[in-house]
Residue frames as qw, qx, qy, qz and C-alpha x, y, z in Angstrom:
[[0.211, 0.274, 0.363, 0.865, 7.75, 11.24, 21.40],
 [0.107, 0.452, 0.459, -0.757, 5.77, 14.28, 22.51],
 [0.446, 0.685, 0.575, -0.027, 2.80, 15.48, 20.53],
 [0.120, 0.915, -0.102, -0.371, 4.81, 18.56, 19.46],
 [0.349, -0.448, 0.691, 0.447, 7.54, 16.55, 17.78],
 [0.536, 0.422, -0.425, -0.596, 7.39, 15.83, 14.06],
 [0.903, -0.001, 0.365, -0.227, 5.98, 12.43, 13.24],
 [0.284, -0.373, 0.789, 0.396, 8.28, 9.89, 11.65],
 [0.729, 0.453, -0.059, -0.510, 7.15, 9.09, 8.11],
 [0.505, -0.220, 0.814, 0.183, 7.73, 5.54, 6.93],
 [0.584, 0.489, -0.284, -0.583, 7.48, 5.02, 3.18],
 [0.937, 0.068, 0.332, -0.078, 7.01, 1.67, 1.52],
 [0.188, -0.499, 0.711, 0.458, 9.98, 0.08, -0.20],
 [0.617, 0.284, -0.493, -0.544, 9.35, -1.60, -3.59],
 [0.833, -0.213, 0.406, -0.308, 7.86, -5.02, -2.73],
 [0.252, 0.418, -0.848, -0.206, 9.67, -8.23, -3.54],
 [0.889, -0.094, 0.003, -0.449, 7.50, -11.33, -3.85],
 [0.014, -0.501, 0.862, -0.071, 9.71, -13.97, -2.27],
 [0.546, 0.039, 0.764, -0.341, 6.82, -16.40, -2.04],
 [0.619, 0.444, -0.282, -0.583, 6.12, -16.76, -5.76],
 [0.832, -0.064, 0.547, -0.071, 5.45, -20.42, -6.53],
 [0.757, 0.412, 0.382, 0.333, 6.05, -20.19, -10.28],
 [0.391, -0.220, 0.184, 0.874, 8.55, -17.94, -12.05],
 [0.298, 0.716, 0.193, -0.601, 7.13, -14.72, -13.45],
 [0.538, 0.272, 0.616, 0.507, 6.58, -14.87, -17.22],
 [0.054, 0.488, -0.065, -0.869, 6.78, -11.60, -19.13],
 [0.481, 0.508, 0.708, 0.094, 3.85, -11.70, -21.56],
 [0.235, 0.012, 0.283, 0.930, 4.74, -8.20, -22.88],
 [0.047, -0.740, -0.657, -0.136, 1.26, -6.97, -22.00],
 [0.114, 0.544, -0.033, 0.831, 0.94, -3.18, -21.95],
 [0.083, -0.116, -0.644, 0.751, 0.38, -1.59, -18.55],
 [0.103, -0.661, -0.723, -0.176, -3.33, -1.34, -17.72],
 [0.106, 0.316, -0.079, 0.940, -3.91, 2.40, -17.55],
 [0.539, -0.538, -0.287, -0.581, -7.20, 1.81, -15.70],
 [0.685, -0.243, -0.588, 0.355, -5.48, 0.24, -12.67],
 [0.269, -0.874, -0.062, -0.401, -6.21, 2.43, -9.66],
 [0.556, 0.088, -0.536, 0.629, -3.54, 3.34, -7.13],
 [0.440, -0.826, -0.203, -0.288, -4.48, 4.61, -3.67],
 [0.331, 0.404, -0.563, 0.641, -2.02, 6.13, -1.22],
 [0.698, -0.593, -0.338, -0.218, -2.90, 4.93, 2.27],
 [0.152, 0.506, -0.583, 0.617, -1.47, 5.76, 5.69],
 [0.698, -0.515, -0.497, 0.021, -1.83, 3.97, 9.01],
 [0.113, -0.785, 0.285, -0.538, -1.22, 6.15, 12.04],
 [0.758, -0.205, -0.531, 0.320, 0.88, 4.74, 14.88],
 [0.054, 0.450, -0.282, 0.846, 0.50, 7.14, 17.79],
 [0.244, -0.280, -0.807, 0.459, -0.80, 7.38, 21.33],
 [0.251, -0.792, -0.475, -0.290, -4.00, 8.85, 22.69],
 [0.022, 0.394, -0.413, 0.821, -3.78, 11.78, 25.09],
 [0.381, -0.335, -0.860, 0.054, -5.44, 9.72, 27.80],
 [0.175, -0.655, -0.604, 0.419, -8.42, 11.23, 29.65],
 [0.006, 0.600, -0.036, -0.799, -8.18, 14.31, 27.39],
 [0.575, 0.495, 0.633, 0.156, -10.42, 13.94, 24.36],
 [0.269, 0.950, 0.047, -0.150, -10.06, 17.57, 23.14],
 [0.194, -0.739, 0.576, 0.289, -6.24, 17.22, 23.14],
 [0.574, 0.004, 0.789, 0.218, -6.53, 13.86, 21.35],
 [0.519, 0.744, 0.421, 0.001, -8.67, 15.45, 18.64],
 [0.078, 0.935, -0.263, -0.225, -6.04, 18.18, 18.22],
 [0.392, -0.458, 0.751, 0.268, -3.35, 15.51, 17.87],
 [0.625, 0.353, 0.690, 0.092, -5.49, 13.59, 15.37],
 [0.419, 0.889, 0.149, -0.107, -5.79, 16.69, 13.19],
 [0.105, -0.808, 0.515, 0.264, -2.03, 17.29, 13.21],
 [0.498, -0.172, 0.824, 0.211, -1.43, 13.70, 12.14],
 [0.571, 0.598, 0.562, -0.013, -4.13, 13.86, 9.49],
 [0.241, 0.937, -0.103, -0.230, -2.67, 17.07, 8.09],
 [0.235, -0.622, 0.691, 0.282, 0.79, 15.51, 7.83],
 [0.560, 0.134, 0.805, 0.144, -0.57, 12.41, 6.10],
 [0.484, 0.788, 0.367, -0.097, -2.53, 14.57, 3.65],
 [0.043, 0.886, -0.346, -0.306, 0.57, 16.66, 2.92],
 [0.325, -0.369, 0.827, 0.273, 2.24, 13.40, 1.89],
 [0.400, 0.189, -0.594, -0.672, -0.55, 12.74, -0.60],
 [0.078, 0.121, 0.972, -0.186, -2.51, 10.16, 1.39],
 [0.424, -0.211, -0.433, -0.767, -6.08, 9.56, 0.28],
 [0.790, -0.419, -0.392, -0.218, -6.98, 7.15, 3.11],
 [0.078, 0.496, -0.633, 0.589, -5.86, 7.46, 6.75],
 [0.774, -0.355, -0.505, -0.145, -6.51, 4.76, 9.35],
 [0.187, -0.637, 0.491, -0.565, -6.12, 5.39, 13.09],
 [0.222, 0.119, -0.938, 0.237, -5.66, 2.77, 15.85],
 [0.473, -0.508, -0.715, -0.080, -8.26, 1.08, 18.00],
 [0.450, -0.769, -0.404, 0.207, -9.78, 3.41, 20.61],
 [0.458, 0.244, -0.047, 0.854, -7.63, 6.39, 19.57],
 [0.257, -0.455, 0.018, -0.852, -10.38, 8.81, 20.61],
 [0.782, -0.471, -0.071, -0.402, -11.35, 7.91, 24.17],
 [0.087, -0.652, 0.724, -0.208, -8.31, 5.74, 24.81],
 [0.829, -0.011, -0.556, -0.061, -7.41, 2.09, 25.20],
 [0.523, -0.741, 0.256, -0.333, -7.18, 1.45, 28.98],
 [0.756, 0.302, -0.551, 0.185, -4.09, -0.71, 28.76],
 [0.383, 0.194, -0.696, 0.575, -3.00, -2.27, 32.03],
 [0.371, -0.257, 0.312, -0.836, -5.98, -0.99, 33.98],
 [0.156, -0.175, -0.970, 0.066, -8.00, -3.52, 35.97],
 [0.403, -0.487, -0.201, -0.749, -10.67, -1.02, 37.06],
 [0.178, -0.294, 0.756, -0.557, -10.02, -2.86, 40.36],
 [0.811, -0.027, -0.205, -0.548, -12.36, -5.64, 39.34],
 [0.023, -0.222, 0.964, -0.144, -12.53, -9.01, 41.02],
 [0.434, -0.303, -0.768, -0.361, -15.20, -11.67, 40.91],
 [0.480, -0.632, -0.604, 0.071, -17.81, -10.61, 43.42],
 [0.414, -0.671, -0.191, 0.585, -16.09, -7.34, 44.32],
 [0.376, 0.715, 0.156, 0.568, -15.65, -3.78, 43.05],
 [0.460, -0.363, -0.304, 0.751, -13.99, -0.76, 44.64],
 [0.078, 0.892, 0.255, -0.364, -14.78, 2.93, 44.89],
 [0.151, -0.619, 0.455, 0.622, -11.63, 3.78, 42.92],
 [0.289, 0.096, 0.849, 0.431, -12.53, 1.32, 40.18],
 [0.206, 0.752, 0.624, -0.051, -15.96, 2.89, 39.85],
 [0.005, -0.888, 0.020, 0.459, -14.41, 6.33, 39.61],
 [0.295, -0.324, 0.679, 0.590, -11.92, 5.08, 37.01],
 [0.281, 0.437, 0.800, 0.301, -14.90, 4.03, 34.91],
 [0.082, 0.881, 0.356, -0.299, -16.55, 7.42, 35.47],
 [0.122, -0.724, 0.337, 0.589, -13.48, 9.18, 34.05],
 [0.282, -0.058, 0.819, 0.495, -13.23, 6.74, 31.15],
 [0.237, 0.656, 0.716, 0.028, -16.93, 7.21, 30.38],
 [0.027, 0.889, 0.118, -0.442, -16.43, 10.99, 30.36],
 [0.188, -0.527, 0.563, 0.608, -13.64, 10.61, 27.76],
 [0.393, 0.282, 0.829, 0.279, -15.88, 8.67, 25.36],
 [0.160, 0.181, -0.234, -0.942, -17.88, 10.31, 22.58],
 [0.583, 0.420, 0.543, -0.435, -21.49, 10.22, 21.44],
 [0.089, -0.107, 0.741, 0.657, -22.21, 8.98, 17.90],
 [0.403, 0.643, 0.071, 0.647, -23.55, 11.17, 16.40],
 [0.473, -0.782, -0.215, 0.344, -22.18, 14.10, 18.38],
 [0.084, 0.971, -0.153, -0.161, -19.89, 17.13, 18.26],
 [0.430, -0.540, 0.652, 0.314, -16.69, 15.07, 18.08],
 [0.621, 0.308, 0.680, 0.239, -18.07, 13.14, 15.10],
 [0.345, 0.916, 0.206, -0.003, -18.88, 16.44, 13.38],
 [0.164, -0.871, 0.395, 0.243, -15.35, 17.64, 14.05],
 [0.571, -0.205, 0.730, 0.316, -13.82, 14.47, 12.62],
 [0.558, 0.613, 0.538, 0.157, -15.97, 14.89, 9.54],
 [0.129, 0.983, -0.038, -0.126, -14.74, 18.45, 9.24],
 [0.392, -0.623, 0.594, 0.324, -11.14, 17.20, 9.35],
 [0.619, 0.169, 0.713, 0.281, -11.78, 14.66, 6.59],
 [0.406, 0.839, 0.353, 0.079, -13.34, 17.38, 4.45],
 [0.114, -0.940, 0.218, 0.235, -10.59, 19.90, 5.18],
 [0.294, -0.564, 0.706, 0.314, -7.81, 17.54, 4.17],
 [0.716, 0.405, -0.291, -0.488, -9.83, 15.68, 1.49],
 [0.158, 0.302, -0.939, 0.050, -9.08, 12.20, 2.82],
 [0.782, -0.300, -0.450, -0.310, -11.12, 9.12, 3.62],
 [0.113, -0.517, 0.627, -0.572, -10.83, 8.69, 7.38],
 [0.786, -0.263, -0.550, -0.101, -11.16, 5.52, 9.47],
 [0.052, -0.568, 0.467, -0.675, -11.02, 6.35, 13.18],
 [0.549, -0.254, -0.774, 0.186, -11.05, 4.15, 16.28],
 [0.253, -0.490, 0.177, -0.815, -13.15, 5.61, 19.09],
 [0.086, -0.239, -0.882, 0.396, -14.79, 4.73, 22.36],
 [0.290, -0.390, -0.439, -0.755, -18.47, 5.30, 21.73],
 [0.093, 0.107, 0.701, -0.699, -20.84, 6.23, 24.54],
 [0.402, -0.360, -0.566, -0.624, -24.50, 5.26, 24.35],
 [0.670, -0.665, -0.156, -0.292, -26.06, 6.22, 27.65],
 [0.450, -0.726, 0.506, -0.124, -23.87, 4.52, 30.22],
 [0.909, 0.022, 0.376, 0.180, -22.66, 1.69, 28.00],
 [0.004, -0.755, 0.476, 0.451, -19.41, 2.05, 26.08],
 [0.908, 0.338, 0.245, 0.050, -18.52, 0.43, 22.77],
 [0.394, -0.449, 0.518, 0.612, -15.20, 0.03, 20.99],
 [0.567, 0.711, 0.386, -0.156, -16.12, 1.47, 17.61],
 [0.408, -0.094, 0.438, 0.795, -14.66, 2.43, 14.24],
 [0.327, 0.770, 0.277, -0.472, -16.06, 5.47, 12.42],
 [0.544, 0.200, 0.552, 0.599, -15.88, 5.97, 8.64],
 [0.163, 0.807, 0.119, -0.554, -15.83, 9.31, 6.79],
 [0.708, 0.509, 0.319, 0.371, -15.52, 10.09, 3.10],
 [0.508, 0.004, 0.057, 0.859, -13.26, 12.78, 1.64],
 [0.100, -0.582, -0.269, -0.761, -16.13, 15.30, 1.69],
 [0.098, -0.248, 0.573, -0.775, -16.51, 14.83, 5.44],
 [0.739, -0.207, -0.226, -0.600, -19.70, 12.80, 5.28],
 [0.413, -0.311, 0.788, -0.334, -20.11, 10.32, 8.11],
 [0.506, 0.149, -0.723, -0.446, -20.61, 7.00, 6.34],
 [0.858, -0.335, -0.261, -0.288, -21.31, 4.81, 9.36],
 [0.279, -0.646, 0.638, -0.313, -19.70, 2.76, 12.10],
 [0.770, 0.016, -0.638, -0.021, -18.60, -0.70, 13.16],
 [0.554, -0.637, 0.358, -0.399, -18.94, -1.76, 16.79],
 [0.138, 0.396, -0.903, 0.098, -16.57, -4.43, 18.03],
 [0.764, -0.183, -0.458, -0.416, -18.55, -7.66, 18.17],
 [0.886, -0.327, -0.306, 0.119, -16.48, -9.44, 20.80],
 [0.121, -0.855, 0.412, -0.290, -14.41, -7.55, 23.36],
 [0.740, 0.203, -0.604, 0.218, -11.51, -9.62, 24.67],
 [0.519, -0.114, -0.633, 0.564, -10.98, -10.72, 28.28],
 [0.182, -0.486, -0.502, 0.692, -11.45, -7.82, 30.75],
 [0.078, -0.013, -0.323, -0.943, -12.62, -5.56, 27.92],
 [0.327, -0.417, -0.765, -0.367, -15.97, -7.32, 28.29],
 [0.342, -0.562, -0.600, 0.455, -16.41, -5.71, 31.70],
 [0.101, -0.532, -0.082, 0.837, -16.14, -2.15, 30.33],
 [0.227, 0.244, -0.477, -0.813, -17.38, -2.38, 26.73],
 [0.744, 0.265, 0.387, -0.476, -20.68, -3.55, 25.32],
 [0.510, 0.015, 0.786, 0.350, -21.01, -5.99, 22.41],
 [0.297, 0.329, -0.357, -0.822, -21.74, -4.97, 18.84],
 [0.683, 0.275, 0.636, -0.231, -24.28, -6.78, 16.68],
 [0.558, 0.225, 0.652, 0.461, -24.81, -7.65, 13.04],
 [0.255, 0.901, 0.352, -0.014, -26.25, -4.23, 12.20],
 [0.006, -0.946, 0.278, 0.166, -22.79, -2.63, 12.20],
 [0.685, -0.196, 0.568, 0.412, -20.67, -4.81, 9.93],
 [0.502, 0.812, 0.102, -0.279, -20.53, -2.40, 6.99],
 [0.577, -0.069, 0.450, 0.678, -18.42, -2.40, 3.85],
 [0.224, 0.815, 0.151, -0.513, -18.60, 0.98, 2.10],
 [0.669, 0.413, 0.416, 0.457, -18.29, 1.24, -1.67],
 [0.121, -0.864, 0.027, 0.489, -16.16, 4.35, -2.23],
 [0.571, 0.798, -0.177, -0.083, -14.26, 5.83, -5.20],
 [0.089, 0.692, -0.711, 0.089, -11.02, 4.43, -3.73],
 [0.386, 0.101, -0.917, 0.015, -12.34, 0.92, -3.08],
 [0.696, -0.498, -0.377, -0.353, -14.66, -1.01, -0.80],
 [0.154, 0.441, -0.602, 0.647, -13.65, -0.25, 2.80],
 [0.750, -0.535, -0.274, -0.276, -14.55, -1.96, 6.08],
 [0.050, 0.592, -0.643, 0.484, -12.97, -2.77, 9.44],
 [0.836, -0.388, -0.386, -0.028, -12.63, -5.36, 12.15],
 [0.184, -0.834, 0.345, -0.388, -11.07, -4.51, 15.50],
 [0.248, -0.561, 0.749, -0.251, -8.20, -6.37, 17.17],
 [0.240, -0.157, 0.957, -0.044, -8.96, -9.98, 18.09],
 [0.682, 0.427, 0.419, -0.421, -12.34, -10.10, 16.35],
 [0.428, 0.637, -0.522, -0.372, -10.12, -10.39, 13.27],
 [0.066, -0.263, 0.962, -0.027, -9.62, -13.98, 14.43],
 [0.575, 0.275, 0.609, -0.472, -13.34, -14.72, 14.01],
 [0.249, 0.008, 0.792, 0.557, -13.71, -16.65, 10.71],
 [0.184, 0.663, 0.724, 0.055, -17.43, -15.93, 10.36],
 [0.011, -0.873, -0.116, 0.473, -16.93, -12.19, 10.69],
 [0.193, -0.465, 0.566, 0.653, -14.15, -12.20, 8.11],
 [0.254, 0.251, 0.859, 0.367, -16.29, -14.27, 5.74],
 [0.147, 0.812, 0.526, -0.207, -19.17, -11.81, 6.08],
 [0.040, -0.812, 0.163, 0.558, -16.86, -8.98, 5.09],
 [0.249, -0.200, 0.766, 0.558, -15.42, -10.94, 2.17],
 [0.256, 0.506, 0.811, 0.146, -18.96, -11.61, 0.96],
 [0.100, 0.901, 0.282, -0.314, -19.62, -7.86, 0.99],
 [0.665, 0.652, 0.097, 0.351, -16.69, -7.42, -1.36],
 [0.383, -0.882, 0.131, 0.243, -14.19, -5.76, 0.95],
 [0.726, 0.582, -0.099, 0.353, -11.08, -4.54, -0.85],
 [0.216, 0.540, -0.453, 0.676, -9.37, -2.40, 1.80],
 [0.736, -0.476, -0.481, -0.004, -9.63, -4.23, 5.10],
 [0.005, -0.691, 0.370, -0.621, -8.81, -1.96, 8.04],
 [0.788, -0.294, -0.524, 0.139, -7.66, -3.63, 11.25],
 [0.144, -0.728, 0.338, -0.579, -7.24, -1.16, 14.11],
 [0.837, -0.171, -0.505, 0.124, -5.72, -3.07, 17.01],
 [0.392, -0.832, 0.318, -0.231, -4.08, -3.01, 20.44],
 [0.951, -0.160, 0.217, 0.151, -1.96, -6.13, 19.79],
 [0.161, 0.883, -0.426, -0.113, 1.74, -5.37, 19.31],
 [0.712, -0.333, 0.610, 0.100, 3.03, -8.93, 19.44],
 [0.011, -0.395, 0.744, 0.539, 4.94, -10.49, 16.57],
 [0.269, 0.238, 0.932, 0.048, 2.18, -13.08, 16.13],
 [0.355, 0.676, 0.336, -0.552, -0.23, -10.33, 15.05],
 [0.184, 0.570, -0.505, -0.621, 1.61, -10.00, 11.76],
 [0.100, -0.002, 0.970, 0.221, 0.83, -13.62, 10.89],
 [0.276, 0.570, 0.708, -0.311, -2.89, -12.92, 11.33],
 [0.250, 0.744, -0.026, -0.619, -2.72, -9.84, 9.13],
 [0.078, 0.405, -0.756, -0.509, -0.87, -11.65, 6.35],
 [0.185, 0.212, 0.959, 0.022, -3.32, -14.55, 6.51],
 [0.311, 0.676, 0.490, -0.454, -6.32, -12.20, 6.18],
 [0.204, 0.660, -0.345, -0.635, -4.76, -10.45, 3.18],
 [0.051, 0.215, -0.907, -0.360, -4.20, -13.79, 1.45],
 [0.188, 0.345, 0.901, -0.185, -7.52, -15.30, 2.51],
 [0.273, 0.735, 0.433, -0.445, -9.62, -12.29, 1.53],
 [0.529, 0.391, 0.411, 0.631, -7.62, -11.18, -1.49],
 [0.068, -0.949, -0.234, -0.201, -7.65, -7.69, -0.01],
 [0.311, 0.529, -0.385, 0.690, -5.31, -5.04, 1.30],
 [0.633, -0.611, -0.448, 0.160, -4.94, -5.12, 5.08],
 [0.152, 0.647, -0.218, 0.714, -4.14, -1.91, 6.94],
 [0.685, -0.491, -0.495, 0.212, -3.31, -2.55, 10.61],
 [0.067, 0.691, -0.190, 0.694, -2.97, 0.48, 12.90],
 [0.693, -0.475, -0.472, 0.266, -1.81, 0.25, 16.51],
 [0.209, -0.962, 0.093, -0.149, -0.81, 2.80, 19.10],
 [0.660, 0.213, -0.447, 0.565, 2.78, 3.28, 20.22],
 [0.450, -0.819, -0.075, -0.349, 2.67, 4.18, 23.91],
 [0.405, 0.260, -0.644, 0.595, 5.07, 4.76, 26.76],
 [0.352, -0.485, -0.709, 0.372, 4.11, 4.78, 30.41],
 [0.110, -0.371, -0.203, 0.899, 4.16, 8.58, 30.44],
 [0.202, -0.177, -0.539, -0.798, 1.43, 8.67, 27.76],
 [0.500, -0.552, -0.650, -0.152, -0.95, 7.59, 30.54],
 [0.343, -0.827, 0.099, -0.434, -1.73, 9.51, 33.74],
 [0.255, 0.436, -0.754, 0.419, 0.81, 8.96, 36.53],
 [0.560, -0.390, -0.720, 0.127, 0.14, 6.79, 39.57],
 [0.260, 0.119, 0.931, -0.226, -1.89, 6.68, 41.71],
 [0.523, 0.384, 0.055, -0.759, -4.49, 8.13, 39.31],
 [0.850, 0.366, -0.248, -0.288, -3.74, 5.37, 36.78],
 [0.501, -0.501, 0.705, -0.021, -2.12, 2.05, 37.59],
 [0.624, 0.351, -0.641, -0.277, -0.76, -0.68, 35.35],
 [0.852, -0.359, 0.206, -0.319, -2.00, -3.71, 37.25],
 [0.971, -0.103, 0.159, 0.147, 0.77, -6.15, 38.14],
 [0.750, 0.276, 0.076, 0.596, 3.58, -4.20, 36.47],
 [0.020, -0.974, -0.078, -0.210, 3.46, -0.60, 37.74],
 [0.588, -0.745, 0.239, 0.205, 6.47, -1.03, 40.05],
 [0.729, -0.086, 0.454, 0.504, 8.68, -2.21, 37.18],
 [0.441, 0.720, 0.371, 0.387, 7.83, 0.66, 34.81],
 [0.304, -0.350, -0.025, 0.886, 9.65, 3.93, 34.28],
 [0.348, 0.681, 0.181, -0.619, 8.05, 6.92, 32.56],
 [0.302, 0.577, -0.546, -0.528, 9.85, 5.96, 29.33],
 [0.397, -0.037, 0.917, 0.010, 8.92, 2.27, 29.45],
 [0.384, 0.085, -0.569, -0.722, 7.22, 1.14, 26.24],
 [0.479, 0.084, 0.725, -0.488, 3.83, -0.33, 27.12],
 [0.746, 0.506, 0.419, -0.112, 2.65, -0.80, 23.53],
 [0.426, -0.404, 0.506, 0.632, 5.24, -1.17, 20.77],
 [0.426, 0.550, -0.212, -0.686, 2.97, -0.62, 17.76],
 [0.427, -0.031, 0.873, 0.235, 3.74, -3.00, 14.90],
 [0.537, 0.640, 0.227, -0.501, 1.47, -1.20, 12.42],
 [0.335, -0.185, 0.761, 0.523, 1.71, -2.49, 8.86],
 [0.624, 0.497, -0.034, -0.602, 0.21, -2.54, 5.37],
 [0.439, -0.137, 0.866, 0.195, -0.06, -5.84, 3.48],
 [0.392, 0.280, -0.467, -0.742, -1.09, -6.53, -0.12],
 [0.878, 0.068, 0.096, -0.464, -3.63, -9.13, -1.34],
 [0.804, 0.371, -0.462, 0.056, -0.67, -11.25, -2.44],
 [0.839, -0.485, -0.163, 0.186, 0.65, -11.35, 1.12],
 [0.584, 0.341, -0.139, 0.724, 3.49, -8.91, 0.46],
 [0.366, -0.722, -0.315, 0.496, 4.32, -6.53, 3.32],
 [0.381, 0.755, 0.210, 0.491, 4.21, -3.10, 1.68],
 [0.032, 0.675, -0.298, 0.675, 5.10, -1.08, 4.80],
 [0.599, -0.540, 0.388, -0.446, 5.99, -1.84, 8.40],
 [0.504, -0.764, -0.403, -0.017, 5.76, -3.41, 10.82],
 [0.198, 0.648, -0.293, 0.675, 7.16, -0.50, 12.80],
 [0.713, -0.531, -0.423, 0.173, 8.20, -1.03, 16.45],
 [0.527, 0.175, -0.190, 0.809, 10.40, 2.06, 16.77],
 [0.055, -0.299, -0.343, 0.889, 8.01, 4.82, 17.84],
 [0.411, 0.681, 0.394, -0.460, 5.17, 7.03, 16.72],
 [0.218, -0.200, 0.658, 0.692, 5.01, 7.05, 12.94],
 [0.662, 0.496, 0.082, -0.556, 2.94, 7.52, 9.82],
 [0.447, -0.160, 0.833, 0.283, 3.27, 4.33, 7.78],
 [0.516, 0.610, -0.001, -0.602, 2.40, 4.83, 4.14],
 [0.413, -0.057, 0.814, 0.405, 2.14, 2.70, 1.00],
 [0.445, 0.313, -0.307, -0.781, 0.68, 3.00, -2.48],
 [0.598, 0.124, 0.764, -0.209, -1.99, 0.35, -3.04],
 [0.234, 0.206, -0.672, -0.672, -2.31, -1.03, -6.56],
 [0.679, 0.092, 0.424, -0.592, -5.96, -2.13, -6.58],
 [0.711, 0.395, -0.481, -0.328, -5.17, -4.30, -9.59],
 [0.102, 0.339, -0.903, 0.244, -3.49, -6.65, -7.12],
 [0.608, 0.014, 0.535, -0.587, -6.95, -7.69, -5.90],
 [0.849, 0.388, -0.092, -0.347, -7.81, -9.34, -9.23],
 [0.444, 0.542, -0.709, 0.078, -4.30, -10.78, -9.44],
 [0.200, -0.275, 0.825, -0.451, -4.75, -12.39, -6.03],
 [0.680, 0.159, 0.477, -0.534, -8.26, -13.69, -6.68],
 [0.540, 0.455, -0.585, -0.399, -7.19, -15.27, -9.96],
 [0.532, 0.123, -0.838, 0.023, -6.43, -18.49, -8.06],
 [0.281, -0.309, -0.804, 0.423, -8.25, -17.97, -4.73],
 [0.304, -0.350, -0.094, -0.881, -11.60, -16.23, -4.26],
 [0.008, -0.024, 0.887, -0.461, -12.80, -17.38, -0.86],
 [0.434, 0.390, 0.566, -0.582, -16.48, -16.50, -1.42],
 [0.566, 0.550, -0.255, -0.559, -16.41, -17.07, -5.19],
 [0.778, 0.350, -0.482, -0.198, -14.80, -19.80, -7.24],
 [0.341, 0.278, -0.827, 0.350, -13.02, -21.26, -4.20],
 [0.480, -0.165, 0.482, -0.714, -16.20, -21.62, -2.11],
 [0.218, -0.105, -0.954, -0.178, -18.38, -24.70, -1.64],
 [0.421, -0.158, 0.176, -0.876, -21.89, -23.38, -0.87],
 [0.795, -0.119, -0.451, -0.388, -23.42, -26.84, -1.26],
 [0.683, -0.083, -0.626, 0.367, -21.29, -27.92, 1.73],
 [0.329, -0.309, -0.427, 0.783, -20.91, -24.78, 3.86],
 [0.023, -0.738, -0.391, -0.550, -23.25, -21.84, 4.44],
 [0.294, -0.176, -0.431, 0.835, -23.25, -18.78, 6.69],
 [0.119, -0.782, -0.522, -0.319, -26.23, -16.71, 7.83],
 [0.274, 0.058, -0.283, 0.917, -25.72, -13.17, 9.14],
 [0.150, -0.779, -0.604, 0.075, -28.38, -11.48, 11.31],
 [0.355, 0.280, 0.050, 0.891, -28.01, -7.83, 10.36],
 [0.295, -0.768, -0.315, -0.474, -30.88, -6.31, 12.34],
 [0.020, -0.542, 0.501, -0.675, -30.10, -4.42, 15.57],
 [0.586, -0.315, -0.735, 0.130, -30.43, -6.37, 18.80],
 [0.186, -0.547, 0.178, -0.797, -32.16, -4.18, 21.39],
 [0.108, -0.030, -0.865, 0.489, -32.70, -5.06, 25.03],
 [0.239, 0.500, 0.605, -0.571, -36.06, -3.29, 25.03],
 [0.027, 0.209, 0.611, 0.763, -38.53, -2.82, 22.17],
 [0.274, 0.336, 0.457, -0.777, -41.61, -0.64, 22.54],
 [0.103, 0.329, 0.832, 0.435, -44.65, -1.74, 20.57],
 [0.261, 0.154, 0.131, -0.944, -47.23, 0.95, 19.78],
 [0.610, 0.364, 0.569, -0.415, -50.86, 0.33, 18.90],
 [0.528, 0.659, -0.262, -0.466, -49.94, 0.90, 15.25],
 [0.440, 0.460, -0.760, -0.131, -47.71, -2.16, 15.09],
 [0.321, -0.102, 0.868, -0.365, -49.53, -4.52, 17.42],
 [0.410, -0.070, -0.724, -0.550, -51.68, -7.10, 15.64],
 [0.576, -0.160, 0.418, -0.684, -54.99, -7.78, 17.36],
 [0.185, 0.018, 0.982, 0.029, -56.21, -11.34, 17.71]]
């Protein structure tokens, strides 16, 4: 799908709880008028690789369409701004690098954004223009180190903060730096407590537990994993945390990346055609009761939307609150170091204690 084509809108069907252990009993209780509903959208679309201005334009078109559908929260995939370098090896080998690999990194570094910076201001302007809470996956540039990062904006366009991926996976560790405990936020907003974990760091039990302890209610999971097994992880997190899980992935074909020889899919380039799907998406929205509200979608670029009944959080935690009544603090404990970890600290005479 080209960026000019209209995005496919996927609406949630009424959920059916096929996993109910006990039959539902109608207690004839009036509907709780205070129960809050939030319309949320996960974006499944491809970056315009190596072209950050064009990607920002595409992001605004998608955001406008989601807002027109009444969405209050819009979540974009991992590395949407800056790009996920799928298939690229940067010509790395143990003990060896190449001139082309170094230049590939130069181009990738140039596509990243500074936080704060003009692109962050523009994203905030989009959130304000369309009056939506925005969760955006970016490649953040700090000097010459890159981070896989999620940015958070409120519906007035205020930049709330960021989460840096704690543990890049496999070859990602050669191109991205590591986040630390200072960027594991959960933001208390009028539509719920929102946070994010990126791709395979969602498999880290300690990270998930930290977010549960901060009271996360809408758990955003931007990812690059399109395999069927990813859905099992997302459902488990929803059930474990008693939270909504919003997983956003890109849908990409080979022609969404630069053509060879500028960009090569290591080990598979010869078998690919321009229309070959290189990332099939699988974006989804799951309730705290483990019910799939929307998705997974493997068909193409799409806006995947569901209405979140925040009352489901209490319903889910009635019998399982992982950091509350179902915890055992006298047996297990977890300590989180939330201060920034800097390679170099400069001590001035004002903060040096004399012997």
